[in-house]
C-alpha positions as CSV (number, residue, x, y, z in Angstrom):
1,M,57.2,82.9,179.8
2,K,54.4,84.3,177.6
3,D,54.5,84.0,174.1
4,K,54.1,87.2,172.6
5,S,53.8,85.9,168.7
6,T,50.3,85.7,168.7
7,H,50.2,89.5,169.3
8,N,52.6,90.4,166.8
9,P,51.7,90.9,163.0
10,F,55.1,90.0,162.0
11,I,54.5,86.3,163.3
12,Q,51.9,84.4,162.4
13,P,52.0,80.9,164.1
14,V,50.7,77.8,162.6
15,D,50.2,74.6,164.8
16,G,51.2,76.3,168.0
17,N,54.7,77.5,167.4
18,E,55.5,76.0,164.3
19,L,56.0,78.5,161.3
20,T,55.9,76.5,158.1
21,R,54.0,77.5,154.7
22,T,52.2,74.6,153.1
23,T,50.6,74.2,150.0
24,P,48.3,71.3,148.8
25,G,51.1,69.9,146.6
26,K,53.3,70.0,149.7
27,R,51.0,68.3,151.7
28,R,50.5,65.7,149.4
29,R,54.2,65.0,149.0
30,E,54.5,65.1,153.0
31,Y,51.7,62.4,153.2
32,Y,53.5,60.1,151.0
33,M,57.1,60.8,152.4
34,H,56.1,60.2,155.9
35,R,54.0,57.2,155.3
36,F,56.4,55.3,153.1
37,P,59.9,54.0,153.5
38,P,62.7,55.9,152.2
39,G,63.7,53.5,149.5
40,L,60.1,53.6,148.2
41,N,60.0,57.2,148.3
42,K,63.6,57.2,146.3
43,L,62.1,54.5,143.6
44,Y,59.1,56.7,142.9
45,A,60.7,59.9,142.6
46,D,63.6,58.2,140.2
47,L,60.7,56.8,138.2
48,K,58.9,60.3,138.0
49,L,62.1,61.7,136.9
50,N,62.7,59.4,134.3
51,A,59.0,59.5,133.1
52,D,59.2,63.3,133.2
53,K,62.3,63.1,130.8
54,F,60.7,60.5,128.5
55,F,57.7,62.7,128.1
56,S,60.2,65.8,127.3
57,Y,59.2,67.2,130.9
58,K,55.6,67.8,129.7
59,A,54.4,68.0,133.5
60,I,57.3,70.6,134.4
61,R,56.3,72.7,131.3
62,K,52.8,72.7,132.0
63,E,53.4,74.0,135.6
64,F,55.8,76.4,134.3
65,L,53.4,77.8,131.9
66,D,50.8,77.9,134.9
67,K,52.8,79.9,137.4
68,N,55.0,82.1,135.2
69,G,52.6,82.8,132.2
70,Y,55.1,82.0,129.5
71,A,56.3,78.6,127.7
72,L,59.4,76.9,129.1
73,N,62.4,76.9,126.8
74,L,64.9,74.1,128.1
75,D,66.8,73.9,124.9
76,S,68.0,77.6,125.1
77,P,66.9,79.1,128.6
78,Q,66.8,82.9,128.7
79,S,65.0,84.0,131.6
80,Y,66.0,83.5,135.3
81,N,63.1,80.9,136.0
82,E,63.9,79.0,133.1
83,K,67.8,78.7,134.1
84,I,66.8,77.5,137.5
85,I,64.6,74.8,136.1
86,W,67.5,73.8,133.8
87,K,69.8,73.9,136.8
88,K,67.4,71.6,138.9
89,L,67.4,68.9,135.8
90,Y,71.1,69.3,134.6
91,D,73.6,70.9,137.1
92,R,75.3,68.3,139.1
93,N,78.1,70.3,140.6
94,P,78.9,68.5,144.1
95,L,79.4,71.7,145.8
96,L,75.3,72.3,145.6
97,T,75.0,69.5,147.8
98,V,77.5,70.7,150.5
99,T,76.3,74.4,150.3
100,A,72.4,73.2,150.4
101,D,73.3,71.5,153.5
102,K,72.3,73.9,156.4
103,Y,74.6,72.0,158.9
104,L,77.6,71.1,156.4
105,V,77.7,74.9,154.8
106,R,78.9,76.2,158.2
107,S,82.2,74.2,157.7
108,Y,82.2,75.4,154.3
109,I,81.9,79.0,155.4
110,R,84.7,78.6,157.6
111,R,86.9,77.3,154.9
112,L,86.0,80.1,152.6
113,L,86.2,82.9,155.6
114,G,88.7,81.6,157.9
115,N,87.3,80.9,161.5
116,E,87.4,84.0,162.9
117,E,85.2,86.0,160.1
118,A,82.8,83.0,160.0
119,E,82.3,83.0,163.7
120,K,81.0,86.6,163.3
121,I,78.1,85.6,160.7
122,L,77.1,82.3,161.8
123,V,74.0,81.9,163.9
124,P,75.1,80.3,167.2
125,L,74.2,76.6,167.1
126,Y,72.8,74.9,170.1
127,H,72.6,71.2,169.1
128,V,72.9,68.8,166.1
129,T,71.5,65.5,165.9
130,D,69.9,62.5,163.7
131,N,68.1,61.4,166.9
132,P,65.3,64.1,167.9
133,D,64.9,62.2,171.3
134,T,68.3,63.6,172.2
135,I,67.4,67.3,171.7
136,P,68.2,68.5,175.2
137,F,65.3,70.9,176.1
138,D,66.3,71.1,179.4
139,E,69.4,72.9,178.5
140,L,68.0,75.1,175.7
141,P,67.1,78.7,176.3
142,E,63.4,79.8,176.1
143,R,63.6,80.9,172.7
144,F,65.3,79.0,169.6
145,V,64.5,77.6,166.3
146,V,64.4,73.9,165.3
147,K,64.9,72.8,161.5
148,P,66.0,70.1,159.4
149,N,69.3,70.7,157.3
150,H,68.0,69.3,154.1
151,G,65.2,71.2,153.0
152,C,63.4,74.5,153.2
153,K,60.3,76.2,154.6
154,M,60.8,73.9,157.6
155,H,61.0,75.6,161.1
156,W,59.5,75.3,164.4
157,I,60.1,78.8,166.0
158,V,59.8,78.3,169.7
159,T,59.0,81.4,171.9
160,G,58.2,79.8,175.2
161,D,56.3,76.8,176.5
162,K,59.2,74.3,175.6
163,E,58.3,71.9,178.0
164,R,54.7,71.7,176.4
165,L,55.8,71.6,173.2
166,K,58.9,69.1,173.1
167,D,57.0,65.8,172.4
168,R,55.2,67.6,169.4
169,I,58.7,69.2,168.1
170,R,60.3,65.7,168.3
171,E,57.5,64.2,166.4
172,K,57.8,66.8,163.6
173,C,61.4,66.1,163.6
174,R,60.9,62.5,163.0
175,K,58.9,63.5,160.1
176,W,61.3,65.7,158.7
177,L,64.0,63.3,158.8
178,H,61.7,60.8,157.1
179,S,61.5,62.9,154.2
180,N,63.6,64.0,151.3
181,H,63.0,67.5,150.2
182,G,64.8,66.7,146.9
183,L,62.8,63.8,145.7
184,Y,59.6,65.6,144.5
185,D,60.6,68.9,143.0
186,H,63.9,67.9,141.1
187,Q,65.8,69.8,143.3
188,W,69.0,67.5,143.2
189,A,71.0,69.8,145.7
190,Y,68.9,68.3,148.5
191,R,68.6,64.5,147.6
192,H,72.0,63.3,149.1
193,I,72.3,65.4,152.5
194,K,72.9,63.5,155.3
195,R,69.5,64.4,157.2
196,K,70.0,66.2,160.5
197,I,68.1,68.1,163.0
198,I,69.7,71.4,164.0
199,V,68.8,73.7,166.6
200,E,69.9,77.5,166.7
201,K,69.8,80.5,168.5
202,L,66.7,82.3,167.6
203,L,67.1,85.9,166.3
204,L,64.0,87.7,167.6
205,T,63.8,90.9,169.1
206,D,61.9,91.5,172.5
207,D,59.2,92.5,170.7
208,C,58.8,89.5,168.7
209,Y,60.1,90.7,165.4
210,L,62.1,88.6,163.1
211,P,65.1,90.4,161.5
212,M,65.1,92.1,158.3
213,D,66.0,89.4,155.6
214,Y,68.4,90.6,152.6
215,K,68.3,88.3,149.7
216,L,71.1,89.0,147.3
217,F,71.2,87.8,143.7
218,C,74.4,86.5,142.6
219,F,75.7,85.6,139.3
220,H,79.2,84.5,138.6
221,G,80.5,86.0,142.0
222,K,78.7,89.4,141.5
223,V,75.6,90.8,143.4
224,R,73.1,92.1,140.8
225,F,69.9,92.7,143.2
226,F,68.4,92.7,146.6
227,R,65.3,91.3,147.6
228,I,64.4,92.6,150.9
229,S,61.8,90.7,152.9
230,R,59.9,91.1,156.3
231,N,56.9,89.5,157.8
232,R,58.6,86.2,157.0
233,F,56.4,83.3,158.1
234,G,53.5,85.7,158.3
235,K,50.4,85.5,156.5
236,E,52.0,87.9,154.0
237,D,55.4,88.4,153.1
238,M,56.2,91.9,152.6
239,N,58.9,92.2,150.1
240,A,61.0,94.9,147.9
241,Y,63.5,94.9,145.3
242,Y,66.5,97.3,145.0
243,D,69.7,97.3,143.0
244,T,73.2,97.4,144.5
245,E,73.1,101.2,144.8
246,W,69.7,101.1,146.7
247,N,67.6,102.4,144.1
248,F,64.2,101.0,144.6
249,L,63.0,98.8,141.6
250,P,59.2,98.7,140.6
251,V,59.3,94.8,140.7
252,K,57.2,92.4,142.6
253,N,56.3,88.5,142.7
254,H,52.9,87.4,142.1
255,G,51.2,86.5,145.2
256,Y,53.5,88.7,147.4
257,A,52.9,91.9,149.1
258,M,55.1,94.8,148.3
259,M,56.4,97.1,150.9
260,N,54.4,100.4,150.8
261,K,57.7,102.7,151.5
262,I,61.2,103.0,150.4
263,L,63.6,101.7,153.1
264,P,66.4,103.6,154.1
265,R,69.7,102.6,152.5
266,P,71.6,100.2,155.1
267,S,74.9,101.7,156.7
268,N,76.4,98.4,156.0
269,L,75.5,98.0,152.2
270,E,78.7,97.8,151.3
271,Y,79.8,95.1,153.5
272,L,76.7,92.9,153.0
273,I,77.4,93.1,149.2
274,E,81.1,92.3,150.0
275,L,80.1,89.4,152.1
276,A,77.7,87.9,149.5
277,E,80.2,88.0,146.8
278,K,82.5,86.1,149.1
279,L,80.2,83.4,149.7
280,A,79.0,83.1,146.2
281,V,82.6,82.0,144.7
282,N,82.6,78.9,142.9
283,L,79.0,79.1,142.0
284,D,77.4,80.4,138.8
285,A,74.2,81.4,140.2
286,V,73.2,81.6,144.0
287,R,71.0,83.5,146.2
288,V,72.9,84.7,149.4
289,D,70.3,85.1,152.5
290,L,71.6,87.4,155.0
291,F,70.1,89.0,158.2
292,C,70.7,92.1,159.9
293,F,70.4,91.9,163.8
294,D,71.7,93.9,166.7
295,N,73.6,95.9,164.2
296,K,75.4,92.6,163.2
297,I,75.1,90.7,160.0
298,Y,74.2,86.9,159.9
299,F,74.4,84.2,157.5
300,G,70.9,82.6,156.6
301,E,71.6,80.1,153.6
302,L,72.6,80.0,150.1
303,T,69.8,79.3,148.1
304,H,70.2,77.4,144.9
305,Y,66.5,77.0,143.4
306,H,64.9,80.2,144.2
307,S,61.1,79.4,144.5
308,S,62.0,76.2,142.6
309,G,61.8,78.2,139.3
310,L,58.3,79.1,139.8
311,S,58.3,82.7,141.0
312,R,56.2,85.0,138.7
313,F,57.9,88.2,138.5
314,E,55.8,91.5,137.4
315,P,56.9,92.9,135.1
316,V,58.2,89.6,133.3
317,S,61.2,91.4,131.6
318,F,62.8,91.5,135.1
319,D,62.8,87.8,134.9
320,F,64.9,88.2,131.6
321,E,67.0,90.6,132.9
322,L,68.0,88.4,135.8
323,G,68.6,85.6,133.3
324,S,70.9,87.9,131.3
325,Y,73.5,88.0,134.0
326,W,73.8,84.2,134.3
327,K,75.8,82.7,131.9
328,I,74.9,78.7,131.5
329,K,77.9,76.5,131.2
330,K,77.9,72.7,131.7
331,N,80.6,71.5,134.0
332,Y,81.4,75.0,135.0
333,W,82.6,73.6,138.6
334,F,85.7,72.1,137.0
335,D,87.2,75.7,136.7
336,F,87.0,76.3,140.4
337,S,88.8,74.9,143.6
338,P,88.3,71.3,144.2
339,E,89.4,71.5,147.9
340,L,86.2,73.2,148.8
341,L,84.2,70.2,148.3
342,Y,86.0,68.6,151.4
343,H,84.7,68.7,154.8
């Protein structure tokens, strides 16, 4: 089957059919994680975390200032980005690990919604393993996506030639399993996930378009804003912000292209909001990612550390407006249902 993705501006393949966004910092982290034993990586990360704390998070403060354009206030965080940094450093809600796990979150959703409603929104799962050699390529369809359950921006989208690609995919999976996404960016939720590789159905149209991505920013169980993304994994992400009444907001993120036209109001807007608020229960702040595909809504992921707290909003006042909806409370999860932690 011919791979149409190279002819589609919405999908820009990197390394064959591998679609992932890399930066110099990420490449350095991958270099060390892939070449040293997991125990040594963990030791380094723990030492770095303690050193950062000893020096009052000087390196984090510098990066925050460089990326966001204002000084980080950890003593009394006010903006959304400041509160994400605070969450990374201090929030140890056990539910974060459960919901950040791209495999385990499926069971969590079933407990929240019930099996019938959950099955309607969960992307069909073809295979899960901790051994890439067991991926049954002969049994898979021509199109599917391979990804680890313990990180972000790591995918291999296959639109054809699976036989030719399978050895490279397995090698990439081994590297993913050797890495720990939470060690180097202080993203605690990922640190203790039992690492696996999952293979899912690829939501892709016949013209090789990825579905529209609806990112719903939820605070204390209530949706406040949407970020709509298309051209994911392309050379440019096309984004737009809307409020819950579908009013366009003149907001953008530094380094991301904005959509040049206002999108029509989704016919299922109310259900998108209702579903996101169900999924956001028991969490103080979370981004709920949903896809609309073939007139259905699919679950993407629950994101706890939006852009790791380093997404510059323009205007910056929107950063503080988002932050105003989020009331930080230590050990807030003690107020919620403990049975949701068990699986």
